[in-house]
PADREN-325386 format. One record per residue (C-alpha): residue number from 1; x, y, z. Coordinates in nm, 4 decimals, always signed. Last residue first. Layout:
// residues N
+-------+----------+----------+----------+
: numar :     east :    north :       up :
+-------+----------+----------+----------+
:   NUM :        X :        Y :        Z :
...
+-------+----------+----------+----------+
***
This chain:
// residues 135
+-------+----------+----------+----------+
: numar :     east :    north :       up :
+-------+----------+----------+----------+
:   135 :  -6.7160 :  +3.5091 :  +6.0566 :
:   134 :  -6.5229 :  +3.3326 :  +6.3595 :
:   133 :  -6.6655 :  +2.9903 :  +6.2271 :
:   132 :  -6.5221 :  +3.0494 :  +5.8751 :
:   131 :  -6.1938 :  +3.1613 :  +6.0368 :
:   130 :  -6.1766 :  +2.8408 :  +6.2392 :
:   129 :  -6.2746 :  +2.6097 :  +5.9539 :
:   128 :  -6.0053 :  +2.7659 :  +5.7322 :
:   127 :  -5.7375 :  +2.7409 :  +5.9898 :
:   126 :  -5.8171 :  +2.3790 :  +6.0401 :
:   125 :  -6.0086 :  +2.2555 :  +6.3558 :
:   124 :  -5.9282 :  +2.0331 :  +6.6334 :
:   123 :  -6.2466 :  +1.8427 :  +6.7667 :
:   122 :  -6.3900 :  +1.9882 :  +7.0946 :
:   121 :  -6.7106 :  +2.1266 :  +6.9217 :
:   120 :  -6.7718 :  +1.7925 :  +6.7769 :
:   119 :  -6.7705 :  +1.6276 :  +7.1159 :
:   118 :  -7.0210 :  +1.8764 :  +7.2570 :
:   117 :  -7.2519 :  +1.8485 :  +6.9535 :
:   116 :  -7.2344 :  +1.4705 :  +6.9490 :
:   115 :  -7.3200 :  +1.4429 :  +7.3229 :
:   114 :  -7.5749 :  +1.1837 :  +7.3118 :
:   113 :  -7.4558 :  +0.9927 :  +7.0170 :
:   112 :  -7.0955 :  +1.0123 :  +7.1411 :
:   111 :  -7.2155 :  +0.8963 :  +7.4845 :
:   110 :  -7.4020 :  +0.5796 :  +7.3543 :
:   109 :  -7.0910 :  +0.4999 :  +7.1175 :
:   108 :  -6.8554 :  +0.5458 :  +7.4088 :
:   107 :  -7.0863 :  +0.3060 :  +7.6301 :
:   106 :  -7.1321 :  +0.0371 :  +7.3473 :
:   105 :  -6.7515 :  +0.0362 :  +7.2613 :
:   104 :  -6.6658 :  -0.0087 :  +7.6313 :
:   103 :  -6.9235 :  -0.2866 :  +7.6664 :
:   102 :  -6.7740 :  -0.4525 :  +7.3607 :
:   101 :  -6.4200 :  -0.4226 :  +7.4942 :
:   100 :  -6.5196 :  -0.5453 :  +7.8496 :
:    99 :  -6.7017 :  -0.8497 :  +7.6832 :
:    98 :  -6.3845 :  -0.9324 :  +7.4804 :
:    97 :  -6.1697 :  -0.8903 :  +7.7783 :
:    96 :  -6.3747 :  -1.1223 :  +7.9843 :
:    95 :  -6.4078 :  -1.3619 :  +7.7159 :
:    94 :  -6.0205 :  -1.3914 :  +7.6850 :
:    93 :  -5.9759 :  -1.4206 :  +8.0560 :
:    92 :  -6.2565 :  -1.6873 :  +8.0801 :
:    91 :  -6.0778 :  -1.8986 :  +7.8183 :
:    90 :  -5.7287 :  -1.8587 :  +7.9771 :
:    89 :  -5.8505 :  -1.9313 :  +8.3298 :
:    88 :  -6.0567 :  -2.2226 :  +8.2093 :
:    87 :  -5.7433 :  -2.3767 :  +8.0257 :
:    86 :  -5.5393 :  -2.2947 :  +8.3414 :
:    85 :  -5.7620 :  -2.4979 :  +8.5472 :
:    84 :  -5.6050 :  -2.7943 :  +8.3593 :
:    83 :  -5.2732 :  -2.7768 :  +8.5746 :
:    82 :  -5.1762 :  -3.1207 :  +8.5342 :
:    81 :  -5.1332 :  -3.3544 :  +8.8484 :
:    80 :  -5.3911 :  -3.6049 :  +8.7210 :
:    79 :  -5.6379 :  -3.5551 :  +8.9969 :
:    78 :  -5.5677 :  -3.1878 :  +9.0322 :
:    77 :  -5.6303 :  -3.1390 :  +8.6678 :
:    76 :  -5.9574 :  -3.3390 :  +8.6931 :
:    75 :  -6.0743 :  -3.1261 :  +8.9704 :
:    74 :  -5.9789 :  -2.8033 :  +8.7914 :
:    73 :  -6.1314 :  -2.9082 :  +8.4670 :
:    72 :  -6.4487 :  -3.0191 :  +8.6519 :
:    71 :  -6.4691 :  -2.6849 :  +8.8309 :
:    70 :  -6.4404 :  -2.4874 :  +8.5126 :
:    69 :  -6.7099 :  -2.7016 :  +8.3422 :
:    68 :  -6.9262 :  -2.6652 :  +8.6364 :
:    67 :  -6.8879 :  -2.2864 :  +8.6641 :
:    66 :  -6.9432 :  -2.2471 :  +8.2834 :
:    65 :  -7.2575 :  -2.4670 :  +8.2996 :
:    64 :  -7.4025 :  -2.2709 :  +8.5899 :
:    63 :  -7.3568 :  -1.9175 :  +8.4590 :
:    62 :  -7.4549 :  -2.0398 :  +8.1229 :
:    61 :  -7.7776 :  -2.1886 :  +8.2389 :
:    60 :  -7.8547 :  -1.8615 :  +8.4281 :
:    59 :  -7.7711 :  -1.6326 :  +8.1422 :
:    58 :  -7.9409 :  -1.8480 :  +7.8653 :
:    57 :  -8.2465 :  -1.8669 :  +8.0955 :
:    56 :  -8.2517 :  -1.4949 :  +8.1514 :
:    55 :  -8.2456 :  -1.3995 :  +7.7890 :
:    54 :  -8.0577 :  -1.0756 :  +7.6741 :
:    53 :  -8.0334 :  -0.9943 :  +7.3022 :
:    52 :  -8.0666 :  -0.6232 :  +7.3032 :
:    51 :  -7.7055 :  -0.5679 :  +7.2089 :
:    50 :  -7.6404 :  -0.3934 :  +7.5384 :
:    49 :  -7.8244 :  -0.6387 :  +7.7264 :
:    48 :  -7.6238 :  -0.9182 :  +7.5559 :
:    47 :  -7.3078 :  -0.7385 :  +7.6702 :
:    46 :  -7.4348 :  -0.7013 :  +8.0160 :
:    45 :  -7.5024 :  -1.0708 :  +8.0338 :
:    44 :  -7.1732 :  -1.1592 :  +7.9063 :
:    43 :  -7.0099 :  -0.9247 :  +8.1798 :
:    42 :  -7.2119 :  -1.1194 :  +8.4332 :
:    41 :  -7.1232 :  -1.4528 :  +8.2991 :
:    40 :  -6.7453 :  -1.3876 :  +8.2625 :
:    39 :  -6.7440 :  -1.2333 :  +8.6345 :
:    38 :  -6.9245 :  -1.5542 :  +8.7560 :
:    37 :  -6.6848 :  -1.7949 :  +8.5659 :
:    36 :  -6.3990 :  -1.5922 :  +8.6815 :
:    35 :  -6.5059 :  -1.6202 :  +9.0457 :
:    34 :  -6.5455 :  -2.0055 :  +8.9919 :
:    33 :  -6.2018 :  -2.0342 :  +8.8514 :
:    32 :  -6.0792 :  -1.8524 :  +9.1671 :
:    31 :  -6.2803 :  -2.0527 :  +9.4021 :
:    30 :  -6.1735 :  -2.3781 :  +9.2474 :
:    29 :  -5.7961 :  -2.2757 :  +9.2673 :
:    28 :  -5.8366 :  -2.1592 :  +9.6370 :
:    27 :  -5.9923 :  -2.5003 :  +9.7305 :
:    26 :  -5.6647 :  -2.6500 :  +9.8809 :
:    25 :  -5.5856 :  -2.3230 : +10.0527 :
:    24 :  -5.8980 :  -2.3145 : +10.2417 :
:    23 :  -6.1565 :  -2.0421 : +10.1733 :
:    22 :  -6.2387 :  -1.7985 : +10.4337 :
:    21 :  -6.5882 :  -1.6708 : +10.4890 :
:    20 :  -6.6208 :  -1.3822 : +10.7184 :
:    19 :  -7.0073 :  -1.3533 : +10.6878 :
:    18 :  -7.0111 :  -0.9821 : +10.6072 :
:    17 :  -6.6848 :  -0.9738 : +10.4192 :
:    16 :  -6.6673 :  -1.2691 : +10.1953 :
:    15 :  -7.0174 :  -1.3702 : +10.1006 :
:    14 :  -7.1872 :  -1.0398 : +10.1707 :
:    13 :  -6.9338 :  -0.8598 :  +9.9381 :
:    12 :  -6.9466 :  -1.1188 :  +9.6698 :
:    11 :  -7.3252 :  -1.1282 :  +9.6664 :
:    10 :  -7.3502 :  -0.7417 :  +9.6607 :
:     9 :  -7.0884 :  -0.7089 :  +9.3842 :
:     8 :  -7.2565 :  -0.9831 :  +9.1743 :
:     7 :  -7.6006 :  -0.8371 :  +9.2358 :
:     6 :  -7.4558 :  -0.4863 :  +9.1394 :
:     5 :  -7.2993 :  -0.6073 :  +8.8372 :
:     4 :  -7.6191 :  -0.8169 :  +8.7271 :
:     3 :  -7.8422 :  -0.5067 :  +8.7959 :
:     2 :  -7.6443 :  -0.2508 :  +8.6038 :
:     1 :  -7.8362 :  -0.3044 :  +8.2838 :
+-------+----------+----------+----------+
***
């Protein structure tokens, strides 16, 4: 499940830190949108793994389709002087937060199922429950 995140982090780290790649200012918008598209795809892949619906063909095609559409919006916006890249930023931002919420819910539910006894013992008790537990 953590393979997509690990591969994203390793690729990002190698690309920018190991190879000392710098992005010219004129391409910064494109790179930012591409990073959001990649992060959205990785988190969407993790979400689909947690829901037992992951298919690698959908993941890869979605990754490239998202990146190409975002780049096209950014390019067209540059050509017409309109910040169309903001549509991609908004859409990817919403999806990233939705995927994070779903993953957080999945992790918390998994932990609560595994540690149900521990978490139940930490819950506050009424006086009647406490006295019954003491007897």
